[in-house]
SEFIGU-127106 format. One line per 3 residues: number of its first residue (from 1); for each residue x, y, z of N, C-alpha, C. Coordinates in Angstrom, 3 decimals. Layout:
SEFIGU-127106
NUM	X,Y,Z,X,Y,Z,X,Y,Z ~ ...
This chain:
SEFIGU-127106
1	-51.049,20.495,-8.626,-51.053,22.330,-8.154,-51.095,21.978,-6.508 ~ -49.882,22.392,-5.592,-50.488,22.227,-3.877,-50.771,23.219,-3.629 ~ -51.073,23.376,-2.531,-51.311,25.115,-2.116,-51.203,24.690,-0.364
4	-51.043,26.096,0.208,-51.305,25.974,1.879,-51.506,27.259,2.203 ~ -52.407,27.203,3.208,-52.728,28.376,3.763,-51.599,28.872,4.723 ~ -51.068,30.119,4.307,-50.228,31.187,4.665,-50.695,32.285,5.122
7	-50.972,32.717,6.450,-51.319,33.963,7.166,-52.821,34.191,6.189 ~ -53.589,33.130,6.566,-54.920,33.659,5.738,-54.844,33.448,4.208 ~ -54.200,33.201,3.952,-54.443,33.071,2.173,-53.636,31.640,2.114
10	-54.234,31.602,0.661,-53.912,29.804,0.273,-52.843,30.216,-1.249 ~ -51.754,29.587,-0.471,-50.395,30.186,-1.187,-50.184,28.748,-2.010 ~ -49.655,28.952,-3.680,-49.507,27.989,-4.426,-47.730,27.873,-4.358
13	-47.455,27.015,-4.203,-46.161,26.290,-4.209,-46.143,25.148,-4.775 ~ -44.626,24.799,-5.162,-43.973,23.662,-5.515,-42.435,23.136,-4.917 ~ -42.670,22.155,-4.026,-41.717,22.115,-3.612,-41.381,20.338,-4.026
16	-39.956,20.084,-4.294,-39.356,18.899,-4.699,-38.040,18.453,-3.734 ~ -38.248,17.522,-3.191,-36.942,17.041,-1.874,-36.291,16.055,-2.699 ~ -35.122,16.554,-1.696,-33.695,15.486,-1.943,-33.808,14.667,-1.012
19	-32.693,13.319,-1.412,-32.633,12.189,-1.074,-31.449,12.689,0.598 ~ -30.605,13.735,-0.029,-30.190,14.188,1.271,-30.662,15.312,1.840 ~ -30.980,15.134,3.082,-31.689,15.807,4.244,-30.949,16.485,4.766
22	-29.673,16.599,4.751,-28.589,17.423,4.993,-28.345,18.357,4.891 ~ -28.618,18.804,3.664,-28.027,19.806,2.700,-29.269,21.026,2.496 ~ -29.209,22.106,3.003,-30.046,23.404,2.680,-31.366,22.652,1.442
25	-32.260,23.658,1.912,-33.678,23.660,0.965,-33.171,24.792,-0.232 ~ -33.406,24.732,-1.080,-32.856,26.727,-2.125,-34.542,26.775,-2.219 ~ -34.593,28.233,-1.774,-35.801,28.686,-1.769,-35.948,29.866,-2.752
28	-37.344,29.771,-3.625,-36.902,30.667,-4.989,-38.271,31.453,-4.985 ~ -37.483,33.056,-4.726,-38.824,34.267,-4.806,-38.569,35.028,-5.998 ~ -39.826,35.021,-6.303,-39.989,36.287,-7.677,-40.255,37.635,-7.595
31	-39.985,37.899,-8.800,-39.979,39.395,-8.799,-41.473,39.986,-8.615 ~ -41.611,41.440,-9.246,-43.120,42.198,-9.175,-43.752,41.226,-10.242 ~ -44.783,41.517,-10.610,-45.914,40.819,-11.778,-45.437,39.870,-12.019
34	-44.810,38.836,-11.422,-44.395,37.797,-12.391,-44.819,36.021,-11.447 ~ -44.301,35.149,-11.316,-44.338,34.242,-10.557,-43.440,32.805,-10.389 ~ -43.829,32.207,-9.853,-42.559,30.691,-9.744,-42.110,30.445,-11.021
37	-43.057,30.248,-12.035,-42.300,29.974,-13.096,-41.217,30.532,-13.858 ~ -40.740,31.204,-13.629,-39.722,31.925,-14.112,-38.140,31.216,-13.292 ~ -38.530,30.676,-12.463,-37.230,29.658,-11.744,-37.085,27.951,-12.261
40	-38.294,27.360,-13.079,-38.281,25.986,-13.197,-37.157,26.155,-14.536 ~ -36.365,26.788,-15.101,-35.538,26.129,-15.778,-34.218,26.215,-14.868 ~ -34.298,26.990,-14.103,-33.231,26.517,-13.069,-32.960,25.882,-11.857
43	-34.512,25.400,-11.748,-34.737,24.454,-10.952,-34.440,23.181,-11.392 ~ -35.073,22.945,-13.024,-34.550,21.332,-13.325,-33.219,21.448,-13.220 ~ -32.360,22.517,-13.438,-30.804,21.869,-13.335,-30.238,21.627,-11.192
46	-30.739,21.879,-10.952,-30.375,22.153,-9.063,-31.179,20.923,-8.447 ~ -32.502,20.815,-8.987,-33.166,19.560,-7.762,-32.394,18.718,-8.003 ~ -31.363,18.050,-8.751,-30.663,16.746,-8.319,-29.598,16.877,-7.641
49	-29.501,18.164,-6.831,-28.807,18.312,-5.705,-29.135,19.133,-5.067 ~ -29.987,19.559,-4.827,-30.985,20.476,-3.510,-32.000,19.905,-3.946 ~ -32.668,20.242,-2.376,-34.352,20.286,-2.697,-35.056,21.969,-3.200
52	-35.678,21.633,-3.600,-35.797,23.231,-4.734,-37.477,23.597,-3.857 ~ -37.993,24.315,-3.323,-39.190,25.270,-3.083,-38.683,26.236,-3.770 ~ -40.728,26.501,-4.496,-40.846,27.700,-5.590,-42.339,28.077,-4.764
55	-42.542,29.194,-5.339,-44.278,29.398,-4.699,-44.467,30.714,-5.304 ~ -45.612,31.265,-5.158,-46.495,32.764,-5.988,-46.696,33.455,-4.617 ~ -46.055,34.879,-4.411,-46.475,35.494,-3.639,-46.959,35.759,-3.646
58	-47.798,36.221,-2.502,-48.976,36.396,-2.365,-49.774,37.738,-3.324 ~ -51.093,37.586,-3.746,-51.817,38.528,-4.450,-51.076,38.065,-6.335 ~ -50.283,37.545,-6.677,-49.510,37.146,-7.722,-49.492,36.006,-7.978
61	-49.461,35.516,-9.798,-49.387,33.924,-9.634,-50.901,33.611,-9.329 ~ -51.426,31.920,-8.843,-51.803,31.414,-8.363,-51.994,31.921,-6.859 ~ -51.612,32.694,-6.116,-51.460,32.765,-4.574,-52.273,34.064,-4.698
64	-53.671,33.934,-4.657,-54.408,34.518,-5.110,-55.899,35.007,-3.574 ~ -55.265,36.248,-3.051,-55.696,36.449,-2.148,-58.033,36.491,-2.056 ~ -58.655,36.117,-1.370,-59.881,36.469,-1.561,-60.150,38.020,-1.115
67	-61.520,38.539,-1.088,-62.079,39.468,-1.159,-61.958,39.955,0.758 ~ -62.575,39.037,1.619,-62.245,39.286,2.753,-60.960,39.311,3.142 ~ -59.762,38.199,2.789,-58.797,38.701,3.886,-57.757,39.436,2.903
70	-57.951,40.050,1.981,-56.937,41.138,1.719,-57.330,42.899,1.923 ~ -58.054,42.908,1.776,-59.015,44.210,2.320,-57.905,45.049,2.953 ~ -57.558,44.457,4.330,-56.625,45.229,5.002,-55.129,44.628,4.985
73	-55.121,43.550,4.086,-53.558,43.049,4.300,-52.481,43.943,3.873 ~ -51.509,44.308,4.138,-50.135,44.753,4.279,-48.928,43.973,2.902 ~ -49.066,44.982,2.415,-48.224,43.905,0.941,-46.316,44.428,1.014
76	-45.700,45.389,2.444,-44.595,45.800,2.474,-43.549,44.337,2.495 ~ -42.107,44.759,2.350,-41.648,43.619,2.173,-41.564,43.083,3.478 ~ -41.805,43.685,4.870,-41.795,42.640,5.865,-42.905,42.048,6.045
79	-44.301,42.242,5.324,-45.257,41.460,5.791,-44.717,40.077,4.435 ~ -44.630,40.724,3.452,-43.619,39.415,2.623,-42.940,38.326,2.848 ~ -41.930,38.747,3.618,-41.048,38.411,4.484,-41.349,37.572,5.585
82	-42.523,37.728,6.057,-43.407,36.640,7.008,-44.015,35.849,6.342 ~ -44.776,36.214,5.516,-45.348,34.789,4.766,-44.168,34.195,4.372 ~ -43.345,34.333,3.986,-42.250,33.733,3.737,-41.802,32.532,4.859
85	-41.124,33.582,5.817,-41.388,32.809,7.227,-42.240,31.953,8.017 ~ -43.250,31.987,7.796,-44.226,31.048,7.785,-44.568,29.776,6.846 ~ -44.121,30.573,6.021,-44.590,28.986,4.522,-42.919,27.755,5.125
88	-41.802,28.421,5.340,-40.861,27.343,5.565,-41.115,27.049,7.159 ~ -41.654,27.758,8.275,-42.569,26.807,8.969,-43.150,25.996,8.817 ~ -44.312,26.154,8.052,-45.536,24.965,8.185,-44.763,23.760,6.942
91	-43.743,24.615,6.186,-43.629,22.849,5.534,-42.134,22.818,6.329 ~ -42.439,22.688,7.682,-40.775,22.037,8.462,-39.428,22.182,8.050 ~ -39.236,23.377,7.439,-37.894,23.509,6.616,-37.042,24.702,7.388
94	-36.155,23.825,7.796,-35.285,23.992,9.165,-33.756,24.875,8.645 ~ -33.311,24.821,7.282,-32.044,25.498,6.608,-32.765,25.559,5.313 ~ -31.810,27.480,4.796,-32.688,27.257,3.799,-31.939,28.265,2.993
97	-31.235,28.200,1.576,-30.531,30.080,1.075,-31.711,30.094,-0.148 ~ -31.894,31.460,0.295,-33.015,31.959,-0.650,-32.568,32.693,-1.765 ~ -33.146,32.297,-2.732,-32.647,32.938,-3.881,-33.912,33.924,-4.661
100	-33.607,35.247,-4.217,-34.786,36.407,-4.947,-34.164,36.651,-5.802 ~ -35.551,37.234,-6.738,-34.804,37.941,-8.097,-35.871,39.232,-7.681 ~ -35.243,40.536,-8.298,-35.760,41.650,-8.569,-36.323,41.973,-6.766
103	-37.386,41.786,-6.997,-38.388,42.313,-5.878,-38.035,41.583,-4.994 ~ -38.102,40.331,-5.255,-37.853,38.756,-4.482,-36.514,39.073,-3.727 ~ -35.752,39.786,-4.010,-34.019,39.784,-3.673,-34.161,40.751,-2.599
106	-35.014,41.760,-2.494,-35.437,42.265,-1.142,-36.052,41.648,-0.227 ~ -37.078,41.118,-1.053,-37.836,39.879,-0.183,-36.729,39.057,0.805 ~ -36.314,38.243,0.159,-34.927,37.271,0.979,-34.167,38.050,1.755
109	-33.613,39.032,1.692,-32.832,40.120,2.375,-33.355,39.828,3.896 ~ -35.055,40.770,3.525,-35.734,40.811,5.073,-35.919,39.507,5.348 ~ -36.197,38.571,5.008,-36.335,37.214,5.210,-35.137,36.788,6.181
112	-34.204,36.537,5.615,-32.630,36.757,6.021,-32.843,37.161,7.588 ~ -33.423,38.153,7.815,-32.948,39.232,9.004,-33.853,38.954,10.066 ~ -35.241,38.388,9.621,-35.964,38.053,10.867,-36.070,35.990,11.226
115	-35.449,35.780,10.101,-35.345,34.054,10.465,-33.880,33.352,10.614 ~ -32.800,34.110,11.405,-31.370,33.534,10.765,-31.250,32.285,11.082 ~ -32.489,31.548,11.941,-31.570,30.536,12.636,-32.099,29.117,11.420
118	-33.435,30.226,10.481,-33.745,29.458,9.108,-32.480,29.637,8.046 ~ -32.145,30.560,7.521,-31.602,31.303,6.479,-30.012,31.049,6.540 ~ -29.688,30.563,5.956,-28.058,29.939,5.726,-27.458,31.109,5.128
121	-27.840,31.635,3.805,-27.205,32.566,2.920,-28.387,32.988,1.752 ~ -28.000,33.758,0.925,-29.073,34.287,0.669,-28.336,34.635,-1.140 ~ -29.069,34.836,-2.085,-28.461,34.978,-3.874,-29.660,35.944,-3.971
124	-29.048,37.132,-4.252,-29.751,38.494,-4.953,-29.602,37.948,-6.251 ~ -30.685,37.981,-7.505,-30.352,37.895,-8.612,-31.184,39.338,-9.200 ~ -30.652,39.939,-10.337,-31.013,41.419,-10.947,-31.562,41.878,-9.400
127	-30.805,42.442,-7.997,-31.422,42.963,-7.311,-30.456,43.709,-6.756 ~ -30.735,44.849,-6.594,-29.737,45.572,-5.962,-30.458,47.028,-4.529 ~ -29.926,48.412,-4.997,-30.610,49.061,-4.366,-29.785,49.747,-3.045
130	-31.024,50.942,-2.403,-30.544,51.371,-1.827,-30.041,52.993,-1.496 ~ -30.189,53.329,-3.009,-29.894,54.974,-3.611,-31.275,55.317,-4.093 ~ -31.697,56.617,-3.198,-33.253,56.738,-3.438,-32.965,58.364,-4.403
133	-33.552,58.223,-5.275,-33.379,59.081,-6.176,-34.836,59.938,-6.184 ~ -34.935,61.175,-5.714,-36.596,61.466,-5.705,-37.297,61.705,-6.794 ~ -36.862,62.002,-8.366,-37.766,62.263,-9.074,-37.801,61.148,-9.870
136	-36.692,60.167,-10.235,-36.725,59.210,-10.677,-37.685,57.837,-10.097 ~ -37.602,57.909,-8.853,-38.548,56.934,-8.191,-39.939,57.452,-8.654 ~ -40.311,58.294,-8.372,-41.508,59.308,-8.718,-42.099,58.866,-9.574
139	-41.328,59.260,-10.796,-41.721,58.512,-12.191,-41.970,57.324,-12.302 ~ -41.313,56.514,-11.731,-41.359,54.762,-11.293,-42.753,54.307,-10.886 ~ -42.977,55.098,-9.592,-44.052,54.904,-8.824,-45.429,54.854,-10.246
142	-44.990,56.154,-10.042,-46.563,56.437,-11.222,-46.604,55.876,-12.311 ~ -45.452,55.535,-12.969,-45.672,54.720,-14.203,-46.609,53.478,-13.844 ~ -45.550,52.289,-12.830,-45.836,51.528,-12.343,-47.632,51.136,-11.474
145	-47.527,52.520,-11.058,-49.268,52.259,-10.562,-50.207,52.530,-11.951 ~ -50.047,53.197,-12.602,-50.834,53.357,-13.911,-51.019,52.142,-14.579 ~ -49.936,51.847,-14.975,-50.080,50.593,-16.127,-50.934,49.024,-15.335
148	-50.472,48.971,-13.985,-51.659,48.249,-13.682,-52.990,48.681,-13.273 ~ -53.037,49.735,-12.950,-54.224,50.295,-12.483,-55.441,50.260,-14.038 ~ -54.699,50.259,-14.985,-55.891,50.682,-16.436,-55.324,49.474,-16.899
151	-54.605,48.343,-16.935,-54.449,47.401,-17.951,-55.871,46.858,-18.051 ~ -56.058,46.727,-19.602,-57.642,46.202,-19.998,-57.004,44.476,-20.051 ~ -58.543,44.081,-19.770,-58.350,42.235,-19.852,-58.245,42.100,-21.492
154	-58.492,42.632,-22.410,-58.795,42.772,-23.600,-57.287,42.202,-24.428 ~ -56.044,42.886,-23.363,-54.782,43.348,-23.853,-54.230,41.529,-24.301 ~ -55.028,40.606,-23.172,-54.423,39.109,-23.842,-54.529,38.566,-25.375
157	-55.926,39.343,-26.084,-55.928,38.993,-27.153,-54.703,39.757,-28.275 ~ -54.825,40.625,-28.245,-53.825,41.917,-28.800,-52.558,40.533,-29.783 ~ -53.027,40.731,-30.891,-51.651,39.783,-31.558,-50.198,40.111,-31.574
160	-49.784,39.682,-31.163,-48.024,39.557,-30.962,-47.544,40.549,-29.656 ~ -47.982,40.877,-29.144,-47.928,41.510,-27.452,-47.272,40.177,-26.978 ~ -46.924,39.171,-27.406,-46.335,38.520,-26.193,-44.587,38.707,-26.971
163	-44.790,38.833,-28.221,-43.576,39.412,-28.340,-43.115,40.399,-27.885 ~ -43.582,41.481,-27.802,-43.370,42.598,-26.933,-42.869,42.288,-25.928 ~ -43.908,41.601,-24.772,-43.474,41.099,-23.648,-42.284,40.407,-23.938
166	-41.422,39.477,-24.400,-40.885,38.738,-24.486,-39.305,39.544,-24.915 ~ -39.321,40.834,-25.215,-38.247,41.686,-25.220,-38.120,42.318,-24.223 ~ -39.090,42.981,-23.474,-39.347,43.927,-22.877,-38.461,43.070,-21.197
169	-36.861,44.425,-20.901,-36.336,44.115,-20.126,-34.863,42.977,-20.206 ~ -34.801,42.986,-21.242,-33.697,42.035,-21.912,-32.867,41.839,-22.560 ~ -31.669,41.598,-22.465,-30.893,41.848,-23.649,-31.019,41.754,-24.815
172	-31.776,39.835,-25.104,-31.635,39.204,-26.327,-33.140,38.734,-25.686 ~ -34.268,39.169,-26.737,-35.376,38.301,-26.841,-35.279,37.133,-25.963 ~ -36.587,36.824,-25.329,-36.521,35.828,-25.324,-37.236,34.733,-26.109
175	-37.657,33.304,-25.193,-38.211,32.386,-26.078,-39.817,33.252,-26.827 ~ -40.885,32.919,-27.026,-42.028,33.059,-27.133,-43.357,32.873,-25.614 ~ -42.383,31.590,-25.107,-43.424,31.328,-24.707,-43.852,31.731,-23.044
178	-42.402,32.663,-22.868,-41.842,33.820,-21.875,-42.357,34.830,-21.774 ~ -42.590,35.625,-23.396,-43.780,36.636,-23.624,-45.113,36.221,-23.166 ~ -45.684,35.247,-23.577,-47.084,34.702,-23.175,-47.351,34.772,-21.445
181	-46.206,33.752,-20.711,-46.343,33.999,-19.868,-46.564,35.188,-19.092 ~ -44.843,36.195,-19.526,-45.073,37.790,-18.689,-46.424,38.617,-18.838 ~ -47.057,37.911,-19.914,-48.152,38.484,-20.210,-49.574,38.686,-19.521
184	-49.309,36.724,-19.120,-50.478,36.271,-18.320,-50.770,36.740,-16.719 ~ -48.907,36.704,-16.286,-48.958,37.124,-14.897,-49.383,38.713,-15.117 ~ -48.882,39.529,-15.716,-48.958,40.253,-15.697,-50.532,41.329,-15.798
187	-51.369,40.160,-16.203,-53.079,40.401,-16.315,-53.636,39.848,-14.994 ~ -52.733,38.678,-14.667,-53.032,38.100,-13.657,-53.032,38.383,-11.994 ~ -52.086,39.690,-12.413,-51.966,39.987,-10.449,-53.139,40.865,-10.157
190	-53.096,40.709,-8.666,-54.150,41.363,-8.050,-54.041,42.993,-8.176 ~ -54.915,43.823,-8.214,-54.526,45.073,-8.784,-54.207,45.831,-6.899 ~ -54.242,45.330,-5.827,-54.304,46.361,-5.045,-52.775,45.547,-4.062
193	-52.543,44.460,-4.658,-51.128,43.650,-4.058,-50.051,44.231,-4.942 ~ -50.161,44.454,-6.262,-49.310,44.607,-7.745,-48.914,46.255,-6.890 ~ -49.891,47.288,-7.038,-49.611,48.840,-6.996,-49.141,48.872,-5.243
196	-49.796,48.104,-4.366,-49.162,48.040,-2.770,-47.869,47.967,-2.546 ~ -47.649,46.760,-3.373,-46.323,46.331,-3.002,-44.800,47.084,-3.771 ~ -45.657,47.321,-5.024,-44.808,48.471,-5.766,-44.353,50.187,-4.526
199	-45.571,50.495,-4.433,-45.254,51.536,-3.736,-45.168,51.342,-2.382 ~ -44.937,50.665,-1.249,-44.585,49.747,-0.402,-43.076,49.673,-0.463 ~ -42.439,49.447,-1.261,-41.152,48.733,-1.419,-40.270,50.246,-1.823
202	-41.109,51.457,-2.525,-39.845,52.056,-3.369,-40.034,53.524,-2.312 ~ -40.761,53.324,-0.869,-40.723,54.538,-0.403,-39.203,55.109,-0.076 ~ -38.700,56.922,0.337,-37.422,56.934,0.484,-37.093,55.901,1.704
205	-38.032,55.468,3.370,-37.551,54.690,3.873,-37.264,53.569,3.714 ~ -37.699,53.210,2.889,-37.562,51.337,2.769,-36.650,50.778,1.970 ~ -36.626,52.095,1.273,-34.776,52.222,0.032,-33.338,52.563,1.221
208	-34.154,53.383,2.276,-32.495,53.746,2.978,-32.494,52.579,3.475 ~ -33.460,51.919,4.320,-33.557,51.051,4.913,-32.938,49.749,4.678 ~ -33.014,49.026,3.287,-32.773,48.005,2.881,-30.682,48.086,3.477
211	-30.176,48.824,3.458,-28.223,48.638,3.240,-28.134,48.691,5.133 ~ -29.013,48.823,5.658,-29.324,48.593,6.938,-29.442,46.625,7.353 ~ -30.160,46.316,6.448,-30.733,45.267,6.800,-29.143,44.226,6.281
214	-28.773,44.680,5.387,-27.542,44.020,4.642,-26.161,44.197,5.194 ~ -26.106,45.071,5.981,-25.194,45.281,6.927,-25.418,44.573,8.436 ~ -26.054,44.414,8.554,-26.193,43.785,9.686,-26.101,41.885,9.472
217	-26.246,41.475,8.211,-26.661,39.976,8.199,-25.151,39.135,8.574 ~ -25.720,38.497,9.440,-24.347,37.758,9.528,-24.512,36.531,8.578 ~ -25.391,36.113,7.732,-25.062,35.236,6.499,-24.720,36.013,5.390
220	-24.206,34.925,4.482,-23.188,35.556,3.247,-24.065,35.746,2.343 ~ -24.278,36.663,1.601,-24.855,37.232,0.542,-24.216,37.444,-0.800 ~ -24.781,37.204,-1.979,-24.106,37.189,-2.992,-25.495,37.849,-4.031
223	-24.449,38.311,-4.922,-25.264,39.643,-6.155,-24.799,38.637,-7.704 ~ -26.310,38.687,-7.754,-26.076,37.797,-9.449,-26.107,38.761,-10.378 ~ -25.157,40.086,-11.341,-26.368,40.956,-11.846,-26.079,41.156,-13.300
226	-26.824,41.544,-14.163,-26.705,41.449,-15.577,-26.056,42.834,-16.224 ~ -24.921,42.696,-16.645,-23.919,43.779,-17.066,-24.931,44.848,-18.227 ~ -26.161,43.847,-18.720,-26.933,45.195,-19.961,-28.169,45.609,-18.990
229	-28.506,44.921,-17.322,-29.709,45.587,-16.749,-30.077,46.676,-16.968 ~ -30.997,47.377,-17.532,-31.184,48.570,-17.608,-32.367,49.391,-16.138 ~ -32.622,47.689,-15.641,-33.817,47.948,-14.349,-33.059,48.001,-12.985
232	-31.984,46.942,-12.803,-31.069,47.204,-11.412,-29.819,47.503,-12.481 ~ -29.706,48.357,-12.538,-27.941,48.620,-12.844,-26.662,48.318,-12.361 ~ -26.061,47.721,-12.318,-24.529,47.009,-12.022,-24.091,48.468,-10.659
235	-24.183,50.127,-10.923,-23.813,50.754,-9.799,-24.683,50.379,-8.962 ~ -25.959,50.252,-8.375,-26.820,49.912,-7.342,-26.909,48.631,-6.968 ~ -26.165,47.397,-8.058,-25.619,46.363,-6.610,-24.743,46.334,-6.377
238	-23.699,47.201,-6.632,-22.753,47.300,-6.087,-22.902,48.375,-4.832 ~ -23.702,49.131,-4.962,-23.597,49.913,-3.670,-24.466,49.378,-2.588 ~ -25.527,48.459,-2.803,-26.238,47.638,-1.550,-25.354,46.858,-1.002
241	-24.542,45.859,-2.239,-23.576,44.947,-2.007,-22.191,45.295,-0.692 ~ -21.826,46.430,-1.374,-21.169,47.273,-0.201,-21.290,47.370,0.852 ~ -22.314,47.348,1.286,-22.873,47.233,2.934,-22.720,46.178,4.111
244	-22.407,44.762,3.127,-22.272,43.535,3.739,-20.825,43.482,4.039 ~ -20.562,42.936,5.102,-19.253,42.403,6.130,-18.598,41.810,5.071 ~ -18.763,40.945,3.684,-17.905,40.367,2.913,-17.090,41.161,1.574
247	-18.098,42.072,1.763,-17.724,42.994,0.796,-16.369,43.343,0.174 ~ -15.767,43.705,1.545,-14.759,44.465,1.757,-13.591,43.788,2.167 ~ -13.796,42.260,2.212,-12.753,41.259,2.726,-11.630,40.810,1.222
250	-10.434,40.811,2.123,-9.581,40.600,0.957,-10.005,38.838,0.286 ~ -9.624,38.884,-0.866,-9.988,37.857,-1.728,-11.361,37.149,-1.603 ~ -12.232,38.281,-1.480,-14.155,37.689,-0.924,-14.613,38.580,-2.241
253	-15.171,38.213,-2.829,-16.261,38.900,-3.978,-17.781,37.958,-3.941 ~ -18.311,39.109,-3.773,-20.157,38.825,-3.734,-20.720,39.100,-4.829 ~ -19.917,40.225,-5.549,-20.572,40.706,-6.957,-20.467,40.153,-7.776
256	-21.667,39.403,-8.702,-20.901,38.620,-9.932,-21.468,39.288,-11.388 ~ -21.212,39.937,-12.150,-21.468,40.416,-13.397,-21.713,39.550,-14.463 ~ -22.712,39.623,-14.922,-23.139,38.260,-15.871,-23.179,39.155,-17.247
259	-22.471,38.651,-18.127,-22.678,39.708,-19.471,-23.388,38.857,-20.800 ~ -24.187,39.609,-21.610,-25.206,39.432,-22.210,-26.500,39.203,-21.589 ~ -26.835,39.781,-20.828,-27.647,39.864,-19.702,-28.321,40.741,-19.398
262	-29.385,40.898,-19.131,-30.546,42.437,-18.510,-31.417,41.643,-17.404 ~ -32.142,42.388,-17.057,-33.229,41.953,-16.127,-33.689,40.364,-15.377 ~ -33.440,39.811,-16.681,-34.151,37.917,-16.375,-33.112,37.103,-16.609
265	-31.409,37.260,-15.476,-30.640,36.663,-15.573,-30.867,34.842,-15.533 ~ -32.001,34.588,-14.801,-32.374,33.175,-14.664,-32.985,32.713,-15.977 ~ -33.341,33.586,-16.806,-33.734,32.924,-18.123,-32.783,33.357,-19.213
268	-32.427,34.333,-19.024,-31.230,35.118,-20.070,-29.812,34.315,-20.014 ~ -29.689,33.654,-19.286,-28.115,32.961,-19.298,-28.164,31.843,-17.570 ~ -29.026,30.664,-17.916,-29.623,30.005,-16.697,-28.138,29.074,-16.405
271	-27.591,28.441,-17.409,-26.247,28.136,-17.151,-25.286,28.564,-16.002 ~ -24.922,29.714,-16.872,-24.104,30.893,-15.631,-24.644,30.998,-14.457 ~ -25.703,31.450,-14.143,-26.203,31.460,-12.887,-25.921,30.533,-12.145
274	-26.834,29.138,-13.140,-26.250,27.690,-12.245,-25.610,27.489,-11.790 ~ -24.205,27.980,-12.509,-22.506,27.284,-12.396,-22.695,27.988,-10.807 ~ -22.657,29.919,-11.016,-22.158,30.371,-9.857,-23.109,29.575,-8.491
277	-24.077,29.565,-8.543,-24.914,29.236,-7.049,-24.581,27.943,-6.782 ~ -24.198,26.911,-7.881,-23.049,25.300,-7.165,-21.781,26.320,-6.724 ~ -21.017,27.091,-7.356,-19.846,27.393,-6.920,-19.861,27.906,-5.440
280	-20.135,28.491,-5.521,-20.497,29.644,-3.975,-21.301,28.296,-2.874 ~ -21.933,27.346,-3.389,-22.392,26.573,-2.027,-21.365,25.966,-1.904 ~ -21.283,25.010,-2.725,-19.704,24.014,-2.699,-18.846,24.528,-1.912
283	-18.338,25.884,-2.206,-17.245,26.532,-1.438,-18.424,26.836,-0.165 ~ -18.609,27.590,0.363,-19.473,27.307,1.625,-19.642,25.952,1.889 ~ -19.965,24.790,1.711,-20.274,23.936,2.385,-18.707,23.333,2.928
286	-17.421,23.527,1.714,-16.305,23.163,2.504,-15.692,23.936,3.504 ~ -15.706,25.439,2.905,-15.780,26.605,4.220,-16.265,25.976,5.955 ~ -17.356,25.303,5.893,-18.208,24.823,6.828,-17.635,23.974,7.420
289	-17.190,22.694,6.537,-16.624,21.512,6.872,-15.196,21.429,7.489 ~ -14.242,22.761,7.482,-12.944,23.247,7.694,-13.183,23.689,8.991 ~ -14.482,24.712,9.325,-14.376,25.045,10.825,-15.168,24.109,11.360
292	-15.909,23.253,11.217,-16.608,22.123,11.622,-17.751,23.460,12.117 ~ -18.455,24.085,11.499,-19.441,24.835,11.869,-20.927,24.229,11.756 ~ -21.941,24.408,11.952,-22.939,23.585,11.057,-23.615,24.902,10.363
295	-23.666,25.039,9.187,-24.314,25.395,8.149,-25.049,25.268,7.688
């Protein structure tokens, strides 16, 4: 296990280098109540072609803040983007493509905005938004806050609970070990980080600000969406994508719908996600060669 101190908090990360230093590093950002683990199947198929960096967000997985350095911490999207910016700088990564799932997709967009000199492009997986529905958001925020605040530690001993977690938010049940991993990450998430990151990312101001970020990004952004995703439905993915300059360009597709897929595309349809990522990266590299730009 590798750790590095980022803005006062020890962050867990895994970095797999590649022999070709001219290629960008693929940086994987997990979603709410999760950890870096859900990227492992994707990384296994991509590591021979690109360097890969995955890490646990502050307050999740193995990146747990101590009492003295998290009492006054911010868990906003901007703050998490600043964490990633500092991590990339500390690891001396000069060129990266960000791959973010759900909440991690929003963090990826924020990071692309604050460090365009490093981030060459973004893949948002099961990520979208930009539409604020007050009643729905209030219910969602309250439910999320309650399940975190009142989760008992003895849940880990409840028989077959891992099977329930393996069926949540997906089109078809995941392998049972993913259910165990989701239960583990749910229980291990720092309470303050889990609640604050949820509440701060879902305010009306933040929801409406995300499209503004997408609209001004010079980098390409691609959205991979599950057709059966009930958490981040296709209409919300398309809405956010519509603000990007490439969305309305002729013959330019930036939203890709994946069938038989819920909210965990990287686990439910790993091969399809890998295929899209590689095709789009190769296409981008070819365009860079033709235009003789540095990408």
